[in-house]
C-alpha positions in Angstrom: 13.4 -13.0 -12.6 13.5 -14.1 -9.3 13.3 -11.5 -6.7 16.4 -10.6 -4.5 14.5 -10.3 -1.1 17.5 -9.1 1.0 18.0 -6.0 -1.4 14.0 -5.0 -0.6 14.2 -5.5 2.8 17.7 -4.1 3.3 16.7 -0.7 1.7 13.6 -0.4 3.4 15.7 -0.6 6.5 18.5 2.0 5.4 15.6 4.6 5.1 13.8 3.8 8.0 17.0 4.0 10.2 17.1 7.8 9.6 14.5 8.2 12.3 17.0 7.2 14.9 15.6 6.4 18.4 12.4 8.8 17.7 8.9 7.0 18.4 8.1 5.6 14.9 8.9 7.4 11.5 8.7 11.2 11.1 10.0 12.0 7.6 7.5 14.7 7.5 7.8 16.8 4.3 11.0 18.7 4.2 12.2 17.6 7.4 15.9 16.4 7.8 14.7 12.5 7.8 12.7 13.3 4.6 15.8 15.2 3.0 17.9 12.2 4.2 15.5 9.5 2.5 15.2 11.5 -0.6 18.8 11.8 -1.0 19.1 8.0 -0.4 17.0 7.3 -3.2 18.8 9.7 -5.6 22.1 7.8 -4.6 20.6 4.5 -5.5 19.2 5.8 -8.6 22.5 7.3 -9.7 24.5 4.0 -9.1 21.9 2.0 -11.1 22.8 4.6 -14.0 19.4 5.8 -14.2 18.5 9.5 -15.3 17.6 11.2 -12.0 15.3 14.6 -12.0 14.4 16.5 -8.9 11.2 19.1 -9.3 10.4 22.5 -7.5 8.7 20.4 -4.7 11.2 17.9 -4.0 9.6 14.8 -6.0 12.1 12.4 -7.3 12.0 11.0 -10.8 14.4 8.2 -11.8 14.4 6.8 -15.3 15.5 4.0 -17.2 15.1 5.4 -20.8 13.3 3.3 -23.0 15.1 2.0 -26.2 12.2 2.3 -28.6 9.8 4.8 -27.5 11.8 6.9 -25.0 9.0 9.1 -24.7 6.4 6.5 -23.8 6.6 6.3 -19.9 5.1 3.8 -17.6 5.7 4.8 -13.9 5.3 3.3 -10.6 5.7 4.7 -7.3 4.5 6.6 -4.0 5.4 9.3 -1.3 8.5 9.4 0.8 6.8 11.4 3.7 5.2 9.9 6.8 3.0 10.9 9.7 4.0 11.9 12.9 5.3 8.5 14.6 4.3 6.7 11.4 4.8 3.3 10.4 7.9 1.6 8.3 5.8 0.9 5.1 3.4 3.4 4.3 4.7 5.2 1.1 8.0 3.8 1.4 7.0 0.4 0.2 5.8 1.9 -2.9 8.9 3.6 -3.6 11.4 1.0 -2.9 9.2 -1.7 -4.0 9.1 0.0 -7.2 12.8 0.6 -7.4 13.3 -3.2 -6.6 10.9 -4.4 -9.4 12.5 -1.7 -12.1 16.0 -3.2 -10.9 14.9 -6.8 -11.3 13.6 -6.0 -14.7 16.9 -4.2 -16.1 18.7 -7.1 -14.7 16.7 -9.9 -15.9 15.6 -8.1 -19.5 18.1 -5.2 -20.2 16.9 -1.9 -21.2 13.0 -1.6 -21.7 11.3 -0.5 -25.1 9.4 2.5 -23.4 10.8 4.4 -20.3 10.5 2.6 -16.9 10.0 5.6 -14.2 9.8 5.5 -10.5 8.4 8.5 -8.8 8.8 9.3 -5.1 6.4 12.1 -4.5 7.5 14.5 -1.9 4.4 14.9 0.2 1.0 13.0 0.4 0.0 12.9 4.2 -0.6 16.4 5.2 0.8 16.1 8.5 3.0 19.2 8.4 1.2 21.6 6.5 -2.5 22.3 6.2 -2.6 20.8 2.3 -2.3 17.0 1.2 -1.0 15.5 -2.0 1.4 18.6 -2.8 3.8 16.4 -4.6 1.8 14.7 -6.8 -0.5 17.5 -7.4 2.4 19.8 -8.7 3.4 16.9 -11.0 -0.2 16.5 -12.3 -0.2 19.9 -13.1 -3.6 20.2 -10.8 -2.4 22.9 -8.2 0.2 24.4 -6.1 0.0 25.4 -3.0 1.0 29.2 -1.6 0.8 31.4 1.7 0.7 28.2 4.2 3.1 27.5 7.3 3.3 24.8 9.5 2.8 24.8 13.4 6.0 26.3 14.0 5.0 29.4 11.6 7.7 28.0 8.8 6.4 28.6 5.6 5.8 26.0 3.2 7.8 28.0 0.1 10.8 28.6 2.7 10.9 24.9 4.1 10.7 23.5 0.4 13.2 25.6 -1.3 16.1 25.0 1.6 14.8 21.1 1.5 15.2 21.0 -2.4 18.6 22.7 -2.6 19.9 19.5 -0.4 18.9 17.3 -3.5 20.8 19.0 -6.0 23.5 16.5 -6.3 25.9 16.3 -9.4 24.4 14.6 -12.3 21.0 15.3 -10.9 18.6 17.0 -13.3 15.9 19.7 -12.5 12.6 20.5 -13.6 8.9 18.7 -14.3 9.0 15.6 -16.3 6.3 14.9 -18.6 3.4 12.9 -17.5 3.6 9.1 -18.0 1.2 6.9 -20.1 0.2 4.9 -16.8 0.6 4.9 -13.1 0.8 2.0 -10.8 1.0 2.5 -7.1 2.2 -0.2 -4.9 1.1 0.3 -1.2 0.5 -1.5 2.2 -3.3 -2.1 2.6 -3.8 0.0 5.8 -6.5 -2.2 6.7 -7.6 -5.7 7.9 -9.4 -6.9 4.9 -6.3 -8.9 3.0 -5.1 -10.3 6.4 -8.4 -11.3 7.6 -9.2 -12.9 4.8 -5.7 -14.6 4.2 -5.3 -13.1 0.8 -2.2 -11.9 -0.6 -2.9 -9.0 -3.0 -5.7 -6.4 -3.0 -6.7 -4.9 -6.5 -8.3 -1.3 -5.9 -11.4 -0.6 -7.7 -11.7 3.5 -6.1 -10.3 5.7 -3.5 -12.7 7.2 -1.1 -13.3 11.1 -1.2 -12.0 12.8 2.0 -12.5 16.3 3.8 -10.5 17.9 6.6 -11.7 20.6 8.7 -10.4 22.8 11.5 -13.1 23.9 14.1 -12.0 26.8 16.4 -14.1 27.7 19.2 -13.6 30.7 21.8 -14.9 30.8 25.0 -13.5 32.8 28.1 -10.3 31.8 30.1 -11.2 32.5 33.9 -9.7 31.1 37.3 -10.6 27.3 37.8 -11.2 27.9 41.5 -13.2 31.3 41.7 -15.5 31.1 38.6 -19.1 29.4 39.7 -20.0 26.6 37.3 -23.1 28.5 36.2 -20.7 31.4 35.2 -18.5 29.4 32.8 -17.9 29.6 29.2 -15.7 26.6 29.0 -14.4 25.8 25.4 -13.1 22.5 25.8 -16.4 21.4 27.5 -18.2 22.8 24.4 -15.7 21.1 22.0 -16.0 17.8 24.0 -20.0 18.0 23.3 -20.0 19.1 19.6 -17.4 16.1 18.9 -19.6 13.7 20.6 -22.6 15.2 18.8 -20.8 15.2 14.9 -19.8 11.4 16.0 -23.3 10.4 16.4 -24.5 12.2 13.1 -21.7 10.6 11.2 -23.0 7.3 12.4 -26.5 8.0 11.6 -25.8 9.4 7.9 -23.7 6.3 7.0 -22.2 3.2 8.5 -19.2 3.9 6.2 -18.9 7.3 6.8 -15.6 7.5 8.8 -15.4 10.3 11.4 -12.1 11.2 13.1 -10.9 13.9 15.5 -7.3 13.4 15.6 -5.7 16.8 16.7 -7.0 18.9 19.5 -5.3 22.0 21.1 -6.3 23.9 24.1 -5.5 27.2 25.5 -4.1 28.3 27.6 -3.5 24.7 28.5 -2.9 25.1 32.3 -4.7 22.8 35.0 -6.1 25.9 37.0 -7.2 27.9 34.0 -10.7 27.3 32.4 -9.9 26.9 28.7 -10.3 29.8 26.6 -9.8 28.4 23.2 -9.8 25.0 21.5 -9.1 24.2 17.9 -9.7 20.3 16.7 -9.4 18.6 13.5 -12.1 16.5 11.6 -11.6 14.0 9.0 -14.4 12.5 7.2 -14.3 10.0 4.3 -16.9 8.2 2.0 -17.0 6.5 -1.7 -19.9 8.8 -2.2 -19.9 12.6 -2.6 -23.2 13.1 -1.7 -22.7 11.6 2.0 -19.7 13.8 2.4 -21.7 16.8 1.4 -24.4 15.8 3.8 -22.1 15.5 6.6 -20.5 18.7 5.8 -24.0 20.6 5.7 -24.9 19.0 9.2 -21.5 19.9 10.7 -21.8 23.8 9.8 -25.5 23.6 10.8 -24.2 22.4 14.3 -21.7 24.8 14.8 -24.2 27.4 14.2 -26.4 25.9 17.2 -23.6 26.2 19.6 -22.2 29.5 18.5 -24.0 31.5 21.3 -22.5 34.7 23.0 -20.1 34.8 24.5 -18.8 31.7 22.4 -17.5 32.1 19.0 -17.2 29.1 16.6 -15.8 28.8 13.0 -14.8 26.1 10.8 -12.3 26.1 8.1 -12.2 23.2 5.3 -8.6 22.8 4.0 -9.1 19.2 2.1 -11.7 18.4 -0.4 -10.9 15.5 -2.3 -13.3 13.9 -4.3 -13.9 9.8 -4.7 -12.1 8.7 -7.4 -12.5 5.6 -9.6 -9.2 4.0 -10.8 -8.5 2.6 -14.3 -11.0 -0.7 -14.7 -8.6 -2.2 -17.4 -5.5 -2.0 -15.4 -7.2 -3.6 -12.5 -8.2 -6.5 -14.8 -4.5 -7.1 -16.3 -3.3 -6.8 -12.8 -5.8 -9.5 -11.5 -4.7 -11.7 -14.7 -1.1 -11.4 -13.7 -1.8 -12.2 -10.2 -3.6 -15.2 -11.0 -1.0 -16.2 -13.5 2.0 -16.0 -10.7 -0.4 -18.0 -8.4 -1.4 -15.0 -5.9 -4.8 -14.8 -4.2 -6.7 -11.8 -4.9 -9.5 -9.3 -3.5 -11.0 -6.6 -5.3 -12.5 -3.3 -3.3 -12.2 0.2 -2.5 -9.4 2.2 -0.4 -10.6 3.8 2.4 -7.2 5.6 2.7 -6.2 8.7 0.1 -3.7 8.0 -1.9 -1.3 9.9 -4.8 -3.3 7.9 -7.3 -6.4 9.7 -6.6 -4.4 12.9 -8.0 -2.5 10.9 -10.8 -5.9 9.3 -11.9 -6.9 12.5 -13.1 -4.5 12.9 -15.8 -3.4 9.0 -16.8 -4.8 5.6 -16.4 -4.0 4.7 -12.9 -4.2 1.8 -10.5 -3.2 0.5 -7.1 -1.8 -2.8 -5.8 -2.3 -3.5 -2.1 -0.7 -6.3 0.3 -1.8 -7.1 3.8 -1.1 -5.1 6.9 -0.5 -7.3 9.9 -3.7 -6.8 12.4 -4.9 -3.7 10.1 -2.5 -1.4 11.6 -1.3 1.8 10.1 0.0 5.2 10.5 1.4 3.8 13.6 4.7 2.6 14.7 3.3 -1.0 15.0 2.6 -1.0 11.1 4.1 -4.2 9.7 3.9 -6.5 6.7 5.5 -9.8 6.2 8.4 -10.1 4.0 6.6 -12.6 1.8 3.9 -10.3 1.2 6.0 -7.5 0.7 7.8 -9.7 -2.2 4.6 -10.7 -3.5 3.5 -7.2 -4.2 6.6 -6.8 -6.0 6.5 -9.6 -7.9 3.0 -8.6 -9.4 4.2 -4.9 -9.7 6.9 -6.5 -11.6 4.8 -8.4 -13.9 2.7 -5.6 -14.7 5.4 -3.2 -15.6 7.3 -6.0 -17.8 4.1 -6.4 -20.0 3.6 -2.5 -20.4 7.3 -1.9 -21.4 9.1 -5.0 -22.9 
C-alpha cells in the first residue's frame, strides 16, 4: 500500500489556495473559504464513490460502507476551520490525510469489513464565535450552541444555515450519523517536542483542559491633553497592570500553566482620547483541573481588587473544557504499528485542544502527531515536511487497516 504522495500534497494545496492572497489561512467557520473547503471535500468523496452526509452544523462525513458489519464504524478526521491568519496544516492535515489513508486502503484491499468514515468537523477553533468544538459537540450529542454572535453581530444560527445550504449537492445526505466504534485524529503537533528530538510520530496520552475568559474594564474616557494625570481613570492602563499581574500569578501557580492574552479591544481607540473601555481575552491551559480552578479563583479575586469606583470590571468565562485522558489501548496499538513501520515515536500529552477531547467522551479515541517545524502553529509560518506528513498517514493507514479489514 504505497502512498501516493503527490495526491496528499496536491489536496492540501487545493484547499489552502482558496484563501487567495490573504495572510495565512482564514477558513473561519461558515465563511466563504470554509464553504469552499467543505464543498471540495464533498466533491472528492462523491467522485470516490463514498456515501456523503452533511449534518445541521456543516460537518461532512464520507463513508466507505463495510461489507460484513456496515454498522460497525471506524472513524478518523479533524476540523476544516482555522484561526485568523492560520497555518496550512492545523486541522486540514487530519482531514486530507484521513481521506488519503482511506483511499489508499480501498485501492489496495477493496471494500473494508467495517465502515470506514472520514469526518471533517465544522468548527474547533472558536475563532469566529465565542464557542469551541461546536462541530464535534453536536456530533457527539454533547451540546449545541444558541444565542451567540460574532464580532459583526451575525448570529451563529444565521451563518450556519446559510453556509450549510451551500453544501447540499445532489447525492448528499442530510442528518446526524451514528457514532463510530472508535475515532483517530491525525494532527500536526503544534509544538517543538518531536522536531527537537528528531522523532517522527507523537502518540497522545491526554489533552489539557482549557478555559477562556473575556475581561471587560470600564473607566472614564476623557481628553488626552486637558485631563490631569491624577484625575484619570484610564481603562487601558488598568488592563495592562492587571494582565501583567495575572501573568506573574500564572507562573507562580504552575510553570506548566499557560497564560495568553491574544485579543484586546480599546474604546474609543483614538490617539487623543483616554481609553474609557477595554476588553481582553484570557486563555489558560493545564493537565490538572485543580490548577485551572486555582487560577480562575485567583483571576476573579484580582478583578474584585481593582474594581474600585469609578472603574467597573467584569469577567465572563466562555470556554471550560476539562483535561481528558485518551484511550490507552489504542495508543499501545498505534505504538506497535509505528514500530512495525520503522517509525520513531514519543508519548506525551497535548498542550492544545482538539476535537478528540469531545469524541473521547463518547467513544474510544486516540491521536497521532507529526512534527511541526520550529514548533510553530496558528501562524502563516506553520509547516511540516512532506516526509513527516506521509509518515503520519502511513501510521493512520495501518491502524485503520487493522480495525476494519
